[in-house]
N, C-alpha and C positions, 0 to 999 in steps of 0.2 A: 534605478531600480522601480519596479511595479508594486504597490502597495494594494492588497485587495482585502476588503473588510467583509466578514461574514454576516448576514443577515440584517445590517444596515442599523446596527444598534450603536454604533459611535456618532458623537456629535463631530461636527468639521475642526472645532477648536482642540477638543479632546483628540481626534486623529492627528491633528497639526502636530501636537505635542508628543504624542506617541511616535510617529515617524520620526521626528528630530532625535529621539533617543534610541530607537531600535535599529533602525536603517546602519549607522554608523557600525553598531556592535556586530551585526548580522553580516554584514561586508567583512569587518576585520577577522571574525570568527571562520567564517565558512569561505571567505574568499581565497586564502592561501589553498584549499584543495580542489578548486574547479576552476576551470576557464571561461565558463560562461559568465556573462555581467547583467543579465536579465533574471531576477528572483520575485517570487511571489511569497507575502509575507501573509498569512490569514489569521484574523484576530478572532478567536472564538470566545464570545464572553460566558464566563462560567459563575452561577450563583453559590455563594459560600454560607449564605445562611437563605435558606430557601423560603422560613416561614415570612421573614421581613424583605426578601427579595433584594438584599444588598449585595452589589458586584465589589468585591476586593481583589479579584484577579482575572486573567485572560489566559489561555492558551494559544501558543505561537505556533502554526504549522506553515514550515519553511519549504517551498518547492524551488530547485534548481530546474531549470527550463533544460529540457534535452540532455539533462544529466542523470536522469533517473534518480535523483538523491532528493531524499524528503526527511524532515525531521518534524516529528512530533513531540508532544507533552513537555515543551518549553514553557515555563509559568513566566507572565509580565506581571508584576504586583506594582501598586502605586499607592501613595499616602498624601494627604494634603498637607501644607504646613501648618495650618491652623488646626487642625485635628479632624475636622468635618469628614461627612461621607462624600466621596467623589462616585458618581457614576458616570458610566460609558458615555452615557446618554446628555449627560449636562454639559451647558455651555461654559467652559472653563478658561476662556479668552484672558480674563484677568484674575487667575486664581494660580499660585504658586503649588507646582506637584512634584514629587521627587516618584521616579521610577526606578525598580531594579528587575532584575531578570535571574531567575532560578532553574534549576535542571538542566543549563546548557552543557550538553555534550563535551569531554575535554577534545581537547586537539587530537589524542590519540585515538579516542573512540571515534570522531569526525572522520578520521582518515580510514579506518577499517569500515565505517559505513560506505565510504565512496568507493573503496576498493572492491566490496562486495556487489555495490550496484552497478559499476563498470563491468563486472563480469555479468550481471542480469542482463545488463544493456548489450554485451556483446551475443548473448545468447540470443536475442530478439531477432538478428539480422538473419538474411537470407541464407547465408553460407554456414549457419548453425541449428539447420533444420533437423527432424528426427533422421536418424539413422534406420532407414526399412529394413536394413538386412538383419536387425537384431529379431524381429518379429516373424511370427510363423504365419500372420495375415497381410493381405495387402494394405497399404496404406497409401491414402490420396491427401494432399495437404494443397488445401485451397485459399494461400493467401492469409492464413493466421499469423504465423511468424511472433509467437510469443505474445499474442493477445492477452488481456487480464480478464477477458469474458470469451473463451473460446468455445464454440460448439463442437461435440464431439459426436458425429453420428456413427451408429454401429448397425450393420449388415449382419444377421445370424442367418447360418443355413437352415435351422431347425427352429420352430416357433419354442418361444421363453416366455413367462411372465415378466412384465415389465416390472413388478416390484420385487422380483427376486433378482433382476439386474441392476435396480437400483439400490438393493440393498447391499449387493456386491461392490458397486462403485463406491457408496458409502462407507464401506469398510475398508477400501482402499485408501480413501480420503483421510480416514480417522487415524490409520496406520503410519500415512506421512504426515500428518499433522502432528503425531505422537514423537515420531523420529526428529521431526524439525525442533520441538521443545526442548527434546533431551540433548540437543547439540551442543556442545561446549562453546562458547563464546570467548573463551580466554584464548584459542587456537587461532589466529588470524588466518591462518594459511587453510582451515576448514571452511569451502565454501557449500557445506551439504544445506545448511540452514537458508534456505530463501523465502522464509515467509510461510503462512497458513493459508489452505484452501479454505474459504470461509463458508460457502454454500453452494447447492447446485438445484437445478430444477429438469425436471424431465418429460417427455411427452414421445409417444407412439407416432409415427409419421405416416407408416404403411407398413404392408405385410413385412415383420421380420425386420424394420426399420426403425431403431430409436434413437431420439436424440436427447444428448444430456447437454445444456448449459452450465457453465462453472464459472465462480467467481473467485477467480484466481488470486488475485490480489497482488502480492509480489512474487510468489510460489510458483513460478515458470518452472521450475523441476517439477512440479507436481502432476503435469500432463505425461512426462515420461514414466512416472511412479504409477500413474492409472493405466497406462498402456502396458507396463511390464507386467502390472497384476493380471490384465485380461489376456495377456499372453501366456501366463501361466495357469490360467482359469480351463475348466473343462468345456466352456462354451464354444460351440463350432462357428466361429466367426469367418465372414467370407470378406469383409472389408471394415476399415475405420477411414473417416472420413474427418480432417480438421480444419475448421473454418474461423 
């Protein structure tokens, strides 16, 4: 297992103690659900007392290679046996420290995450691309295949103000995000919630050609939602390119 430390805020001795505690737990908790043996564990140090800059815990980010599995918001806490404050940057080679984890997902929740991400992972293969028969305009795919940062090029037959087009795309994203947030997580068979679209940027490439770059995160279904919204719109679209 590979350990990744963010921002280099941990001393070597502190990291050694964290590794000996965290690695066996993550292996035992995550291991039953994935076949991958290579995991990245990111330790993101947090300040619990901003005024005194005292670090009491850090967040753990667990990424399973090639499995589209990521776990956030797990907390690693620690205390010293003598009650003194221990910073992650301190040399703690000769210090006794106890660690514990909070917010580790249950085994049932982990299995749900794995199943959902396996669904997402399958969608990003070449065999699961956009069904072009569903749309009234031509779609050209240029190797995007589920990218988290796709470029959507829109060629329109008649001139349109790019701000109007951007507002339309923004509304389609907002509608998708709201639907995703309302999804009932208790239904493990409901795969409609595949994350949120975070933001997008846009530019006019040339006459009647506009490019939108989206930060999709894990919201791979968001591309379909935007295409469907454009299909139902009054815009005279000649071509959509996905890159």
